[in-house]
C-alpha positions as CSV (number, residue, x, y, z in Angstrom):
1,M,-34.5,26.1,95.1
2,K,-32.0,25.0,92.5
3,Q,-28.5,26.5,92.7
4,L,-27.4,28.6,89.7
5,K,-24.7,26.1,88.8
6,D,-27.2,23.3,88.6
7,I,-29.5,25.4,86.4
8,A,-26.6,26.2,84.1
9,I,-25.5,22.6,83.7
10,E,-29.1,21.5,83.0
11,A,-29.5,24.3,80.4
12,H,-26.4,23.1,78.5
13,G,-27.6,19.4,78.3
14,G,-27.2,18.0,81.8
15,L,-24.4,16.3,83.6
16,D,-25.5,12.7,82.9
17,R,-25.3,13.2,79.2
18,W,-22.0,15.2,79.4
19,R,-20.4,12.3,81.3
20,Q,-21.1,9.9,78.5
21,F,-18.3,11.5,76.5
22,E,-14.5,11.5,76.9
23,Q,-13.5,14.4,74.6
24,V,-14.7,17.2,72.4
25,S,-13.1,18.3,69.1
26,A,-13.8,21.2,66.8
27,D,-12.3,23.0,63.8
28,L,-10.9,26.3,65.1
29,V,-10.3,29.7,63.5
30,Q,-8.7,32.4,65.7
31,G,-8.0,36.1,65.2
32,G,-7.4,39.2,67.3
33,V,-4.4,41.3,68.3
34,L,-3.1,39.0,71.0
35,W,-1.4,36.5,68.6
36,S,0.7,39.2,66.9
37,L,1.6,40.8,70.3
38,K,3.0,37.4,71.3
39,G,4.9,36.9,68.1
40,Q,2.6,34.0,67.0
41,A,0.4,35.6,64.5
42,V,-0.5,32.6,62.4
43,T,0.6,29.4,64.3
44,L,-2.9,28.6,65.4
45,E,-4.9,30.7,63.0
46,R,-6.7,27.7,61.5
47,T,-6.4,24.3,63.3
48,N,-8.3,21.6,65.1
49,V,-8.6,21.5,68.9
50,T,-9.4,18.5,71.1
51,V,-9.8,18.6,74.8
52,G,-10.4,15.9,77.5
53,L,-13.6,16.0,79.6
54,K,-12.6,13.8,82.5
55,R,-9.0,15.0,83.0
56,Q,-7.1,18.1,82.0
57,W,-5.4,17.8,78.6
58,A,-5.7,19.4,75.2
59,S,-4.2,19.2,71.7
60,H,-4.0,21.4,68.7
61,A,-3.3,19.9,65.3
62,P,-1.8,21.1,63.1
63,F,0.4,23.3,65.3
64,G,2.0,25.6,62.8
65,A,4.0,23.9,60.0
66,D,5.5,20.5,59.5
67,H,2.4,18.4,60.6
68,R,3.1,19.0,64.2
69,R,0.6,18.9,67.1
70,S,0.6,20.1,70.7
71,R,0.0,18.2,73.9
72,F,-1.0,20.3,76.9
73,E,-1.3,19.0,80.5
74,P,-0.9,21.2,83.7
75,S,2.6,20.0,84.5
76,R,3.9,19.5,80.9
77,V,3.5,20.8,77.4
78,A,5.0,19.3,74.3
79,L,5.2,19.5,70.5
80,E,5.0,16.2,68.7
81,A,5.3,14.9,65.2
82,D,2.2,13.5,63.7
83,N,3.4,10.0,64.6
84,G,3.7,10.9,68.3
85,T,7.4,11.5,68.4
86,V,8.2,14.3,71.0
87,L,10.0,17.1,69.3
88,E,10.1,19.6,72.2
89,E,8.7,19.6,75.7
90,L,8.6,21.9,78.7
91,L,8.0,20.7,82.3
92,E,6.2,22.9,84.8
93,P,5.4,25.3,82.0
94,R,3.5,27.9,84.0
95,A,6.7,28.8,85.8
96,S,8.2,29.9,82.5
97,F,5.8,32.9,82.4
98,A,7.2,34.6,85.5
99,G,7.5,38.3,84.9
100,H,5.5,38.3,81.7
101,E,3.4,41.3,80.7
102,L,0.8,41.6,77.9
103,Q,3.5,42.5,75.3
104,T,6.0,39.8,76.3
105,P,6.4,37.4,73.3
106,W,5.8,33.6,73.7
107,T,7.8,30.7,72.6
108,E,5.9,28.0,70.7
109,L,5.7,25.8,73.8
110,Q,4.3,28.7,75.8
111,L,1.7,29.3,73.1
112,A,0.8,25.6,73.3
113,Y,0.4,25.9,77.1
114,F,-1.8,29.0,76.9
115,A,-4.0,27.7,74.0
116,G,-4.4,24.3,75.7
117,C,-5.2,25.8,79.1
118,A,-7.7,28.3,77.6
119,M,-9.6,25.9,75.3
120,W,-9.8,23.2,77.9
121,T,-11.5,25.7,80.2
122,Y,-13.8,27.1,77.6
123,L,-15.0,23.8,76.1
124,N,-15.6,22.3,79.5
125,M,-17.7,25.1,80.8
126,P,-20.2,25.1,82.5
127,F,-19.8,21.4,83.3
128,L,-16.6,22.3,85.2
129,L,-18.9,23.6,87.9
130,A,-19.4,20.0,89.0
131,W,-15.6,19.4,89.3
132,P,-14.3,18.3,92.7
133,R,-13.2,21.1,95.1
134,L,-14.4,23.8,92.8
135,E,-16.2,26.5,94.8
136,T,-19.0,28.9,93.6
137,E,-20.8,31.8,95.0
138,E,-23.7,33.7,93.4
139,L,-23.2,37.4,93.0
140,E,-25.6,40.3,92.4
141,P,-27.2,40.2,88.9
142,W,-25.7,42.1,86.0
143,P,-28.0,44.4,84.0
144,T,-28.0,44.1,80.2
145,D,-30.3,45.4,77.4
146,S,-31.9,41.9,77.2
147,G,-32.5,41.6,80.9
148,D,-30.5,40.8,84.0
149,W,-27.8,38.1,83.8
150,R,-27.2,36.0,86.9
151,R,-23.5,35.8,87.9
152,L,-21.5,33.2,89.6
153,A,-18.0,33.7,91.1
154,V,-15.9,30.5,90.6
155,R,-12.8,29.6,92.6
156,F,-10.7,26.9,91.0
157,P,-8.7,24.3,93.0
158,A,-4.9,24.5,92.6
159,E,-4.7,21.3,90.5
160,I,-6.6,23.0,87.6
161,A,-4.5,25.1,85.2
162,T,-6.7,28.0,84.0
163,H,-6.4,31.7,83.5
164,S,-6.9,32.8,87.1
165,T,-8.0,31.2,90.4
166,V,-11.2,33.4,90.6
167,Q,-13.4,33.9,87.6
168,T,-16.9,35.2,87.0
169,L,-19.6,33.6,84.8
170,Y,-22.7,35.3,83.5
171,F,-25.9,33.4,82.6
172,D,-29.0,34.6,80.7
173,G,-32.6,33.8,81.7
174,E,-32.4,30.4,80.1
175,G,-29.3,29.5,82.1
176,L,-26.9,29.7,79.1
177,L,-23.4,31.0,79.6
178,K,-23.1,34.4,77.9
179,R,-20.0,36.0,79.4
180,H,-16.9,34.8,81.2
181,D,-14.5,37.2,83.0
182,Y,-11.0,36.4,84.2
183,N,-7.5,37.8,84.6
184,V,-4.8,36.1,82.4
185,E,-2.2,35.6,85.1
186,I,0.5,34.3,82.7
187,S,0.2,37.5,80.6
188,G,0.6,40.2,83.2
189,N,-2.7,39.5,84.9
190,T,-4.5,41.1,82.0
191,P,-8.3,41.4,82.7
192,G,-10.6,40.0,80.0
193,A,-14.3,40.1,79.2
194,H,-15.1,37.0,77.1
195,I,-18.4,37.2,75.2
196,I,-20.1,33.9,74.2
197,E,-22.6,33.6,71.4
198,D,-24.2,31.4,68.7
199,Y,-25.0,28.2,70.4
200,T,-25.4,24.9,68.5
201,E,-26.6,21.5,69.8
202,V,-24.2,18.5,69.5
203,S,-25.3,15.1,70.8
204,G,-27.7,16.8,73.2
205,I,-25.2,19.3,74.5
206,K,-25.4,23.0,73.8
207,L,-22.1,24.5,72.8
208,P,-21.3,28.1,71.7
209,T,-19.6,28.6,68.3
210,K,-18.6,32.2,68.6
211,R,-16.3,33.8,71.3
212,R,-15.0,37.3,71.4
213,I,-12.6,38.5,74.1
214,Y,-12.0,42.2,75.0
215,S,-10.0,44.1,77.6
216,R,-12.1,44.6,80.8
217,Q,-12.2,47.8,82.8
218,P,-12.3,47.9,86.6
219,D,-16.0,48.6,86.6
220,G,-16.7,45.5,84.5
221,S,-17.3,47.4,81.3
222,F,-15.3,46.8,78.1
223,S,-14.8,48.3,74.7
224,T,-15.0,46.2,71.5
225,E,-11.9,47.8,70.2
226,P,-9.4,46.4,70.1
227,L,-10.6,42.8,69.6
228,V,-8.1,40.9,71.7
229,V,-9.1,37.4,70.6
230,S,-11.7,35.9,68.3
231,I,-12.6,32.2,68.4
232,D,-14.9,30.6,65.9
233,L,-15.7,26.9,66.2
234,S,-17.3,24.5,63.6
235,N,-17.7,20.8,63.0
236,I,-17.9,20.2,66.8
237,R,-17.8,16.5,67.8
238,L,-18.3,14.8,71.1
239,S,-16.9,11.3,71.5
């Protein structure tokens, strides 16, 4: 019997096809209350995001004003001019979030780290399930109005920068990813329920275009108010 992670990878286009590409880019529109809480209401409201598929990096361009762009890697985050000149950088950026809570504001470099870390994880799922040293365990199904969703607990290796070491993925009957739960460690361990919708097919790969993130309760339930983060993607390209 196939494992759930293999079913999910096949449902989204298959690992062989995915490995033909080096990066994915998309036009990005973001909303929700998180950005204002962090003092960064409009910096990444409308931008383009590009993430690597074979190693962990991401970039947002433009990053705010003045034609800047970001460059995220686990051990370094930077803001660059459009010609590549480094304007600011922060080494070992995750350490800078020590003591942060949900309401703690972010610097621009911290925003670049969070956004890069988040979008790299989101755009690489569920193909990250084939990443070396990543561990998975199937959990009991989750009932929904449209039928039970199968669930997978994921434990990330230390070298991957992501929201939390342990996360939970929910898949529908076709094997498509529909929900993604995690705790945002760098923001006071805030628990999130990330709802995933409106799939499109790009170069043989199925990718969602609509994401909505809400505050998750201890029993796994969530309320749609407030909307913590909205993410809408268009013009998705694999190259």
